Steps between C-alpha positions, in 0.01 A plus 500: 500500500150385432472571127670253267555760226672736743719216625597397146585857395703551816688174450589588140610851594720370779653237273589761236650726766696208645630402157624852429668533838656156479649567159673797658619280790608216270254230612402247233147528357424130560561542871263797504233302316523208742501737797185656349333157482600428858371838617167431325473170688603675824233762434234238573651453848574867573263718704292760318645845448422827327600544136813703572622269775440193282699648210787596730509152652479330160786701347720454806434125517571447130829690507619359831419140414645518148820639650491242781452216252790626291728525802398156633553338160839666464603395850389136498438387140751680274241737345273221375187667353267223618605546862497880468142499373389246759652697785343823373156339480512328838637807675218711355232253609617517860618861509191672356268432797770616742562828316126569458442447870795726590377778270148475646635525855747782426235771530384376841860485620571854378182629665603335826842663487345838420261467794786417735694798368208728580348558157121527490262402224248778454 
């Protein structure tokens, strides 16, 4: 994503979508916010992607890391909000580059499988 305006609009749209989905799933809004901050930091490390792939990765990372932070805090720190938010942020920083790379490589993997199965690109 080369344009800063496009990146900012995409980040805001994905955060709003994540917040709506998480309220349905019962994840606290603070964990989502800290996962959003972590995903923004992880965005600087992540490989470039198209707009749709970047939005998909961002939403998935925010939801997964907010949920992961909540579960880790519940498991090890008796639902302490400070630990929950810290876990959500740190997970998002590390997880965002991994998810972005996996989404970028998914198309090449699918094309390889289709070629082995006998499908032709025409």
